[in-house]
MARKEDO-230229 format. One record per residue: residue in three letters; x, y, z of N, C-alpha, C in turn; residue number from 1. Coordinates in steps of 0.02 Angstrom, whole numbers, plus 50000, padded with zeros to 5 digits. Example, Ala and Ser with C-alpha at 12.3 -4.5 7.8 and 13.67 -1.06 7.14 Angstrom:
2
MIGU res   n_u   n_v   n_w  ca_u  ca_v  ca_w   c_u   c_v   c_w   n
MIGU ALA 50660 49716 50390 50615 49775 50390 50660 49835 50390   1
MIGU SER 50642 49888 50354 50684 49947 50357 50645 50002 50394   2
END
This chain:
280
MIGU res   n_u   n_v   n_w  ca_u  ca_v  ca_w   c_u   c_v   c_w   n
MIGU UNK 50961 50560 49782 50913 50509 49744 50890 50513 49668   1
MIGU UNK 50892 50469 49633 50880 50487 49567 50807 50487 49569   2
MIGU UNK 50783 50510 49502 50708 50530 49506 50682 50467 49466   3
MIGU UNK 50620 50462 49517 50583 50392 49512 50548 50387 49466   4
MIGU UNK 50539 50320 49435 50511 50297 49371 50438 50283 49413   5
MIGU UNK 50361 50273 49372 50303 50254 49381 50292 50202 49345   6
MIGU UNK 50240 50164 49342 50218 50109 49294 50143 50166 49273   7
MIGU UNK 50121 50151 49217 50076 50171 49186 50023 50129 49137   8
MIGU UNK 49974 50111 49147 49933 50086 49092 50001 50028 49061   9
MIGU UNK 50046 49973 49088 50082 49933 49091 50157 49962 49065  10
MIGU UNK 50161 50015 49054 50241 50045 49038 50265 50085 49089  11
MIGU UNK 50335 50075 49118 50357 50094 49157 50409 50151 49132  12
MIGU UNK 50373 50228 49154 50416 50288 49120 50423 50338 49173  13
MIGU UNK 50473 50390 49162 50493 50421 49223 50430 50473 49234  14
MIGU UNK 50417 50462 49295 50351 50493 49357 50348 50578 49307  15
MIGU UNK 50399 50594 49320 50381 50664 49299 50362 50674 49225  16
MIGU UNK 50350 50642 49189 50322 50632 49103 50253 50605 49115  17
MIGU UNK 50233 50560 49171 50171 50534 49169 50110 50603 49170  18
MIGU UNK 50066 50562 49123 50007 50614 49115 49948 50559 49109  19
MIGU UNK 49892 50585 49131 49821 50574 49123 49768 50614 49109  20
MIGU UNK 49737 50595 49070 49697 50676 49033 49644 50684 49076  21
MIGU UNK 49622 50765 49073 49561 50792 49125 49497 50757 49129  22
MIGU UNK 49491 50724 49077 49420 50701 49107 49415 50623 49137  23
MIGU UNK 49479 50612 49182 49462 50547 49203 49403 50553 49279  24
MIGU UNK 49392 50498 49285 49321 50502 49335 49362 50511 49396  25
MIGU UNK 49431 50487 49410 49473 50502 49485 49481 50567 49499  26
MIGU UNK 49494 50619 49429 49480 50689 49453 49416 50725 49460  27
MIGU UNK 49371 50707 49416 49300 50739 49406 49255 50712 49450  28
MIGU UNK 49267 50666 49471 49223 50630 49514 49247 50595 49588  29
MIGU UNK 49312 50596 49600 49347 50567 49636 49336 50487 49649  30
MIGU UNK 49311 50454 49580 49292 50376 49582 49351 50347 49554  31
MIGU UNK 49368 50293 49607 49418 50243 49590 49454 50207 49653  32
MIGU UNK 49497 50160 49660 49521 50137 49721 49607 50148 49711  33
MIGU UNK 49620 50136 49769 49694 50127 49769 49709 50054 49825  34
MIGU UNK 49797 50044 49829 49800 49986 49878 49882 50030 49898  35
MIGU UNK 49892 50017 49957 49959 50021 49989 50003 49961 50017  36
MIGU UNK 50065 49961 50007 50102 49914 50040 50180 49916 50023  37
MIGU UNK 50219 49893 50074 50286 49920 50083 50316 49853 50050  38
MIGU UNK 50381 49853 50042 50446 49836 49988 50508 49842 50039  39
MIGU UNK 50531 49785 50061 50600 49768 50080 50651 49749 50050  40
MIGU UNK 50711 49756 50040 50769 49711 49987 50728 49703 49914  41
MIGU UNK 50719 49765 49914 50663 49731 49842 50606 49682 49826  42
MIGU UNK 50587 49665 49887 50549 49617 49898 50476 49651 49906  43
MIGU UNK 50409 49642 49876 50345 49675 49910 50317 49635 49977  44
MIGU UNK 50295 49670 50020 50258 49619 50085 50206 49617 50082  45
MIGU UNK 50184 49524 50076 50119 49510 50067 50095 49538 50006  46
MIGU UNK 50120 49533 49954 50096 49548 49890 50024 49506 49873  47
MIGU UNK 50023 49450 49880 49964 49416 49849 49897 49433 49881  48
MIGU UNK 49909 49451 49969 49846 49485 49996 49836 49576 49973  49
MIGU UNK 49884 49590 49962 49854 49659 49933 49835 49659 49871  50
MIGU UNK 49867 49634 49824 49830 49620 49752 49751 49593 49756  51
MIGU UNK 49755 49545 49797 49678 49499 49821 49632 49575 49843  52
MIGU UNK 49656 49623 49874 49607 49673 49889 49596 49716 49862  53
MIGU UNK 49649 49724 49818 49647 49787 49755 49602 49769 49709  54
MIGU UNK 49616 49705 49686 49558 49689 49632 49484 49678 49676  55
MIGU UNK 49484 49645 49726 49401 49624 49765 49382 49698 49749  56
MIGU UNK 49421 49743 49784 49393 49839 49768 49359 49854 49705  57
MIGU UNK 49418 49838 49657 49391 49858 49586 49324 49827 49580  58
MIGU UNK 49321 49759 49590 49251 49712 49558 49203 49735 49607  59
MIGU UNK 49203 49762 49670 49146 49790 49707 49129 49857 49674  60
MIGU UNK 49155 49893 49654 49144 49976 49628 49137 49965 49566  61
MIGU UNK 49165 49912 49530 49143 49896 49451 49189 49923 49423  62
MIGU UNK 49253 49950 49434 49286 49975 49401 49322 49918 49367  63
MIGU UNK 49347 49920 49299 49360 49880 49229 49450 49918 49237  64
MIGU UNK 49495 49865 49238 49554 49868 49246 49592 49851 49166  65
MIGU UNK 49640 49889 49151 49671 49874 49097 49726 49844 49077  66
MIGU UNK 49747 49810 49158 49806 49772 49156 49787 49713 49210  67
MIGU UNK 49786 49646 49176 49785 49591 49211 49822 49591 49269  68
MIGU UNK 49802 49550 49323 49838 49524 49386 49910 49506 49377  69
MIGU UNK 49931 49472 49327 49986 49447 49339 50044 49485 49297  70
MIGU UNK 50015 49521 49243 50062 49556 49219 50069 49643 49267  71
MIGU UNK 50011 49619 49307 50019 49711 49349 50077 49675 49409  72
MIGU UNK 50065 49610 49449 50131 49588 49458 50181 49589 49449  73
MIGU UNK 50192 49567 49388 50262 49579 49347 50295 49652 49347  74
MIGU UNK 50224 49702 49351 50258 49759 49327 50281 49801 49388  75
MIGU UNK 50254 49772 49451 50262 49790 49521 50356 49767 49518  76
MIGU UNK 50366 49712 49507 50422 49681 49512 50489 49733 49477  77
MIGU UNK 50458 49755 49406 50501 49778 49373 50524 49850 49394  78
MIGU UNK 50451 49885 49406 50482 49967 49430 50524 49953 49495  79
MIGU UNK 50507 49918 49560 50549 49899 49604 50652 49908 49568  80
MIGU UNK 50636 49858 49532 50711 49849 49502 50738 49926 49479  81
MIGU UNK 50695 49944 49434 50708 50018 49382 50729 50052 49449  82
MIGU UNK 50682 50067 49494 50705 50135 49536 50767 50108 49579  83
MIGU UNK 50774 50046 49600 50855 50044 49633 50870 50066 49682  84
MIGU UNK 50787 50072 49727 50797 50080 49794 50767 49998 49836  85
MIGU UNK 50809 49992 49889 50777 49934 49914 50748 49907 49947  86
MIGU UNK 50705 49976 49975 50650 49984 50038 50606 50043 49990  87
MIGU UNK 50533 50038 50033 50498 50092 49989 50436 50061 50011  88
MIGU UNK 50390 50119 49984 50325 50110 49980 50290 50091 49898  89
MIGU UNK 50246 50064 49886 50214 50066 49844 50140 50067 49831  90
MIGU UNK 50120 50122 49782 50042 50130 49786 50020 50116 49707  91
MIGU UNK 49950 50070 49723 49935 50042 49661 49855 50111 49669  92
MIGU UNK 49834 50121 49596 49792 50169 49590 49744 50169 49530  93
MIGU UNK 49684 50145 49533 49640 50119 49480 49582 50166 49480  94
MIGU UNK 49581 50208 49426 49534 50277 49410 49490 50233 49373  95
MIGU UNK 49430 50282 49359 49349 50252 49338 49345 50269 49274  96
MIGU UNK 49417 50296 49227 49418 50306 49177 49405 50361 49131  97
MIGU UNK 49416 50372 49053 49401 50425 49032 49310 50425 49025  98
MIGU UNK 49293 50475 49042 49208 50467 49041 49188 50532 49006  99
MIGU UNK 49146 50498 48946 49119 50525 48889 49051 50571 48905 100
MIGU UNK 49032 50558 48966 48980 50623 49002 48991 50638 49050 101
MIGU UNK 49049 50651 49076 49078 50665 49139 49037 50641 49213 102
MIGU UNK 49014 50555 49202 48979 50527 49262 49005 50460 49238 103
MIGU UNK 48992 50430 49205 48990 50357 49175 49057 50329 49175 104
MIGU UNK 49086 50292 49195 49157 50253 49207 49164 50223 49135 105
MIGU UNK 49221 50197 49115 49242 50159 49070 49295 50128 49105 106
MIGU UNK 49337 50098 49037 49406 50057 49068 49447 50102 49086 107
MIGU UNK 49474 50091 49162 49511 50133 49186 49584 50133 49169 108
MIGU UNK 49597 50184 49199 49678 50211 49192 49735 50175 49251 109
MIGU UNK 49776 50135 49253 49808 50092 49315 49863 50114 49320 110
MIGU UNK 49899 50154 49389 49953 50175 49372 49986 50160 49439 111
MIGU UNK 50053 50135 49442 50081 50126 49505 50137 50170 49535 112
MIGU UNK 50136 50191 49601 50188 50256 49610 50230 50229 49666 113
MIGU UNK 50297 50251 49683 50340 50229 49712 50377 50285 49756 114
MIGU UNK 50372 50276 49829 50409 50315 49857 50422 50289 49917 115
MIGU UNK 50480 50334 49981 50512 50308 50023 50467 50284 50083 116
MIGU UNK 50478 50258 50121 50437 50199 50165 50429 50262 50222 117
MIGU UNK 50352 50279 50220 50327 50343 50259 50312 50317 50356 118
MIGU UNK 50343 50277 50383 50340 50242 50439 50323 50313 50493 119
MIGU UNK 50268 50286 50548 50269 50336 50606 50322 50349 50631 120
MIGU UNK 50329 50407 50667 50390 50440 50720 50428 50376 50734 121
MIGU UNK 50484 50357 50770 50492 50315 50831 50455 50328 50901 122
MIGU UNK 50434 50399 50899 50439 50423 50970 50353 50383 50988 123
MIGU UNK 50317 50379 50922 50264 50360 50947 50247 50284 50969 124
MIGU UNK 50302 50236 50946 50301 50183 50970 50330 50176 51036 125
MIGU UNK 50389 50228 51060 50394 50224 51121 50361 50240 51177 126
MIGU UNK 50305 50300 51154 50257 50322 51217 50166 50313 51199 127
MIGU UNK 50183 50288 51133 50098 50285 51130 50065 50319 51077 128
MIGU UNK 50032 50319 51019 49999 50367 51002 49917 50392 51039 129
MIGU UNK 49923 50473 51014 49867 50497 51031 49807 50500 50972 130
MIGU UNK 49762 50485 51002 49691 50469 50958 49643 50534 50983 131
MIGU UNK 49630 50545 50928 49546 50582 50960 49477 50548 50911 132
MIGU UNK 49414 50555 50955 49367 50512 50919 49310 50568 50871 133
MIGU UNK 49285 50526 50829 49260 50578 50791 49200 50536 50751 134
MIGU UNK 49138 50559 50739 49060 50536 50726 49072 50548 50643 135
MIGU UNK 49095 50478 50615 49082 50461 50543 49086 50399 50531 136
MIGU UNK 49047 50395 50482 49036 50313 50438 49068 50305 50390 137
MIGU UNK 49119 50278 50384 49138 50275 50287 49092 50241 50240 138
MIGU UNK 49078 50277 50162 49035 50270 50131 49082 50179 50103 139
MIGU UNK 49046 50132 50094 49075 50068 50074 49139 50040 50089 140
MIGU UNK 49138 50040 50147 49202 50026 50199 49238 49976 50178 141
MIGU UNK 49203 49925 50152 49255 49855 50112 49287 49880 50070 142
MIGU UNK 49285 49934 50025 49324 49962 49972 49371 50021 50004 143
MIGU UNK 49436 50000 49966 49490 50063 49970 49495 50106 49912 144
MIGU UNK 49443 50147 49926 49412 50201 49889 49480 50252 49883 145
MIGU UNK 49462 50297 49837 49500 50376 49831 49474 50414 49898 146
MIGU UNK 49420 50425 49921 49400 50468 49940 49401 50472 50010 147
MIGU UNK 49451 50500 50040 49455 50524 50110 49459 50588 50129 148
MIGU UNK 49424 50630 50093 49376 50683 50104 49388 50699 50159 149
MIGU UNK 49337 50656 50231 49346 50704 50302 49392 50681 50326 150
MIGU UNK 49447 50638 50311 49494 50623 50361 49553 50694 50335 151
MIGU UNK 49553 50698 50291 49598 50770 50266 49570 50842 50277 152
MIGU UNK 49505 50827 50262 49473 50891 50301 49475 50914 50370 153
MIGU UNK 49477 50838 50412 49501 50854 50481 49579 50863 50518 154
MIGU UNK 49615 50876 50454 49677 50865 50491 49707 50934 50536 155
MIGU UNK 49669 51001 50510 49661 51050 50566 49639 51049 50629 156
MIGU UNK 49565 51012 50644 49552 50990 50701 49581 50937 50742 157
MIGU UNK 49604 50892 50704 49642 50833 50741 49718 50886 50786 158
MIGU UNK 49753 50925 50744 49797 50963 50788 49759 51003 50816 159
MIGU UNK 49707 51023 50832 49702 51078 50893 49658 51000 50943 160
MIGU UNK 49650 50945 50910 49657 50894 50997 49709 50864 51005 161
MIGU UNK 49776 50920 50991 49829 50880 51005 49827 50813 51009 162
MIGU UNK 49796 50780 50945 49815 50706 50927 49858 50690 50868 163
MIGU UNK 49848 50615 50845 49888 50619 50792 49856 50569 50744 164
MIGU UNK 49806 50531 50772 49777 50503 50719 49684 50510 50740 165
MIGU UNK 49658 50498 50711 49567 50501 50704 49548 50421 50708 166
MIGU UNK 49501 50403 50751 49445 50361 50766 49366 50368 50762 167
MIGU UNK 49354 50343 50709 49296 50345 50698 49257 50300 50738 168
MIGU UNK 49177 50325 50731 49130 50291 50767 49060 50313 50730 169
MIGU UNK 49002 50278 50743 48943 50301 50708 48889 50319 50754 170
MIGU UNK 48931 50330 50806 48887 50364 50876 48866 50315 50941 171
MIGU UNK 48878 50257 50912 48861 50189 50968 48925 50145 50960 172
MIGU UNK 48959 50140 50897 49019 50066 50883 49054 50102 50881 173
MIGU UNK 49115 50094 50890 49195 50116 50877 49194 50075 50800 174
MIGU UNK 49230 50100 50746 49244 50067 50671 49310 50080 50665 175
MIGU UNK 49347 50125 50643 49406 50111 50632 49449 50194 50614 176
MIGU UNK 49522 50183 50618 49557 50257 50591 49536 50272 50528 177
MIGU UNK 49567 50338 50514 49563 50376 50432 49597 50315 50391 178
MIGU UNK 49659 50287 50416 49709 50230 50378 49721 50188 50416 179
MIGU UNK 49681 50167 50469 49720 50100 50516 49631 50091 50526 180
MIGU UNK 49667 50009 50557 49622 49969 50581 49623 49978 50669 181
MIGU UNK 49570 49972 50694 49591 49988 50780 49575 49920 50803 182
MIGU UNK 49618 49910 50870 49613 49859 50927 49608 49872 50974 183
MIGU UNK 49573 49843 51034 49578 49858 51108 49588 49798 51134 184
MIGU UNK 49632 49794 51205 49618 49723 51239 49574 49749 51304 185
MIGU UNK 49549 49698 51331 49498 49706 51383 49544 49676 51455 186
MIGU UNK 49490 49695 51504 49540 49693 51575 49563 49618 51560 187
MIGU UNK 49522 49553 51533 49513 49514 51530 49568 49459 51481 188
MIGU UNK 49598 49520 51435 49641 49511 51397 49607 49471 51334 189
MIGU UNK 49570 49498 51316 49537 49485 51251 49542 49524 51190 190
MIGU UNK 49568 49507 51153 49590 49553 51085 49522 49558 51061 191
MIGU UNK 49506 49629 51058 49438 49635 51031 49450 49704 50956 192
MIGU UNK 49407 49680 50890 49402 49739 50846 49334 49707 50817 193
MIGU UNK 49317 49773 50783 49263 49787 50747 49262 49711 50689 194
MIGU UNK 49200 49699 50677 49214 49651 50617 49170 49678 50558 195
MIGU UNK 49118 49701 50570 49076 49735 50518 49120 49825 50502 196
MIGU UNK 49086 49837 50445 49081 49908 50418 49137 49963 50431 197
MIGU UNK 49203 49909 50415 49265 49946 50436 49315 49893 50353 198
MIGU UNK 49373 49929 50340 49423 49890 50282 49435 49835 50314 199
MIGU UNK 49452 49784 50278 49472 49710 50283 49557 49725 50282 200
MIGU UNK 49574 49764 50326 49657 49800 50336 49692 49724 50330 201
MIGU UNK 49752 49718 50297 49791 49667 50260 49838 49646 50335 202
MIGU UNK 49873 49683 50362 49902 49701 50430 49847 49669 50475 203
MIGU UNK 49792 49692 50499 49749 49668 50534 49729 49592 50539 204
MIGU UNK 49727 49571 50468 49717 49504 50484 49789 49456 50492 205
MIGU UNK 49827 49494 50492 49878 49459 50507 49896 49455 50580 206
MIGU UNK 49872 49519 50600 49890 49515 50673 49822 49473 50724 207
MIGU UNK 49777 49470 50686 49734 49419 50725 49751 49357 50696 208
MIGU UNK 49792 49312 50663 49812 49263 50652 49877 49263 50715 209
MIGU UNK 49917 49304 50707 49958 49311 50767 49935 49279 50832 210
MIGU UNK 49893 49347 50848 49854 49334 50911 49826 49248 50936 211
MIGU UNK 49794 49229 50890 49768 49167 50893 49821 49114 50922 212
MIGU UNK 49893 49131 50868 49933 49076 50859 49958 49074 50939 213
MIGU UNK 49967 49138 50971 50025 49149 51036 49950 49115 51091 214
MIGU UNK 49882 49120 51095 49867 49089 51125 49806 49138 51163 215
MIGU UNK 49813 49195 51120 49760 49244 51147 49688 49233 51121 216
MIGU UNK 49649 49261 51153 49572 49254 51157 49543 49308 51113 217
MIGU UNK 49519 49312 51040 49507 49360 50995 49421 49347 50991 218
MIGU UNK 49409 49427 50985 49336 49433 50985 49336 49486 50916 219
MIGU UNK 49291 49458 50851 49281 49516 50806 49189 49531 50807 220
MIGU UNK 49198 49594 50835 49119 49602 50844 49104 49670 50845 221
MIGU UNK 49036 49697 50862 49039 49777 50874 49065 49784 50945 222
MIGU UNK 49107 49847 50923 49141 49862 50990 49112 49944 51013 223
MIGU UNK 49081 49934 51073 49034 50011 51096 49103 50047 51090 224
MIGU UNK 49077 50102 51100 49102 50161 51107 49128 50180 51201 225
MIGU UNK 49100 50147 51237 49100 50139 51301 49167 50115 51310 226
MIGU UNK 49179 50047 51271 49225 49984 51273 49296 50024 51291 227
MIGU UNK 49317 50059 51255 49383 50092 51250 49401 50132 51321 228
MIGU UNK 49351 50155 51344 49376 50184 51431 49380 50135 51466 229
MIGU UNK 49376 50065 51462 49395 50032 51518 49443 49987 51495 230
MIGU UNK 49468 50001 51427 49532 49945 51389 49582 49940 51434 231
MIGU UNK 49617 49901 51432 49683 49881 51475 49727 49910 51412 232
MIGU UNK 49736 49906 51364 49777 49918 51285 49734 49943 51223 233
MIGU UNK 49749 49967 51172 49744 49979 51139 49787 49994 51058 234
MIGU UNK 49792 49994 51021 49842 50002 50946 49786 49993 50887 235
MIGU UNK 49846 50048 50837 49827 50029 50783 49855 49992 50730 236
MIGU UNK 49826 49962 50674 49865 49929 50626 49858 49943 50553 237
MIGU UNK 49922 49939 50527 49907 49957 50448 49989 49929 50427 238
MIGU UNK 49986 49955 50351 50051 49936 50308 50113 49965 50358 239
MIGU UNK 50101 50033 50367 50155 50068 50392 50170 50058 50467 240
MIGU UNK 50121 50037 50480 50114 50048 50563 50138 49979 50598 241
MIGU UNK 50109 49916 50578 50110 49851 50612 50057 49875 50657 242
MIGU UNK 50094 49860 50710 50028 49858 50776 50069 49922 50814 243
MIGU UNK 50025 49988 50804 50073 50039 50851 50017 50065 50910 244
MIGU UNK 50053 50047 50963 50012 50071 51031 49973 50136 51020 245
MIGU UNK 49921 50136 51062 49887 50192 51072 49875 50199 51155 246
MIGU UNK 49902 50266 51160 49905 50294 51249 49845 50314 51258 247
MIGU UNK 49820 50373 51205 49779 50408 51257 49721 50407 51188 248
MIGU UNK 49664 50425 51225 49601 50418 51164 49556 50490 51196 249
MIGU UNK 49563 50538 51163 49533 50603 51187 49548 50627 51250 250
MIGU UNK 49603 50631 51262 49633 50635 51325 49631 50601 51369 251
MIGU UNK 49600 50541 51379 49607 50490 51425 49665 50414 51402 252
MIGU UNK 49692 50415 51476 49737 50374 51468 49716 50296 51445 253
MIGU UNK 49744 50263 51405 49719 50194 51392 49768 50153 51441 254
MIGU UNK 49742 50111 51498 49776 50070 51538 49823 50135 51582 255
MIGU UNK 49894 50107 51587 49938 50161 51605 49955 50204 51576 256
MIGU UNK 49927 50218 51511 49958 50277 51477 50017 50272 51427 257
MIGU UNK 50022 50204 51433 50081 50182 51397 50087 50121 51335 258
MIGU UNK 50131 50105 51296 50110 50047 51263 50111 49996 51319 259
MIGU UNK 50070 49931 51295 50068 49880 51335 50089 49821 51331 260
MIGU UNK 50084 49781 51363 50132 49715 51344 50120 49671 51301 261
MIGU UNK 50034 49671 51305 50018 49634 51249 50048 49654 51176 262
MIGU UNK 50013 49728 51163 50033 49768 51089 50094 49745 51081 263
MIGU UNK 50158 49774 51131 50228 49752 51123 50245 49685 51089 264
MIGU UNK 50193 49610 51122 50208 49579 51089 50194 49546 51018 265
MIGU UNK 50139 49564 51012 50102 49580 50952 50153 49601 50890 266
MIGU UNK 50162 49667 50916 50209 49706 50859 50284 49652 50848 267
MIGU UNK 50311 49635 50903 50352 49600 50885 50345 49528 50832 268
MIGU UNK 50298 49509 50856 50276 49447 50802 50247 49469 50738 269
MIGU UNK 50223 49517 50737 50233 49548 50662 50277 49549 50622 270
MIGU UNK 50341 49601 50658 50402 49605 50635 50434 49540 50625 271
MIGU UNK 50423 49480 50667 50450 49416 50650 50411 49384 50582 272
MIGU UNK 50361 49392 50565 50316 49389 50509 50338 49395 50458 273
MIGU UNK 50349 49474 50463 50394 49514 50397 50459 49479 50402 274
MIGU UNK 50514 49468 50430 50568 49455 50411 50559 49380 50396 275
MIGU UNK 50514 49340 50419 50525 49278 50393 50482 49280 50303 276
MIGU UNK 50440 49324 50287 50402 49317 50230 50484 49340 50188 277
MIGU UNK 50528 49391 50204 50558 49422 50174 50609 49360 50139 278
MIGU UNK 50615 49319 50173 50664 49258 50186 50666 49202 50122 279
MIGU UNK 50577 49213 50112 50539 49157 50084 50582 49184 49992 280
END
């Protein structure tokens, strides 16, 4: 594979030559945001939705982007074309900028990285993923910030639990995974997911719309910790997963301990939506 190019503050340059100053707040304080989406056949998936969230996160955190939205959109397309790879992932990052005092933000640095598509192993779709619960509430959960301290810190613990993903809760209510939203399906075939104190995932929104379209009852609300133990099905959603079935939580089987009918149907509907998007 050819060495990839990246986008830095409006210019497309070889990734290995890209540089940021050491006094950027992203390095000094972890202050910044990112977003991530997939592209196929050189076309970004749901690009406008991701740009909406990216600039919304920037506004919520008070970050100042050096690049206007339309220019960034054009730059993303140019980067994908320049790298000559038909599919992959795109990561947008906006930092806090070069700080004069080590604390106060300025105009940020904006860069875009391209990488191969890192989807879950196919075996996880076949048997379902294994999840372990952990008490933690993300700070400013509506913002897709650079702060993944807890998730990365818990990687050895996750391995000890013989699990692949974390499910955060606040001691009373289920929230989200470290890089995914979480859904469960009740014995009454109701699709349930947390409404507040979670990231507004783009795939989450698509799955909710698809569920309503096929006639499922949907509830966005507080989800108690006890509910997953009685759930018929559960799954995670994200850009790289679609609807990934969850078969075990804390070693306890969800339903029959295998991917459920509703989850499979929603994943099929999501993939159909993705294919339809690519045809536009």
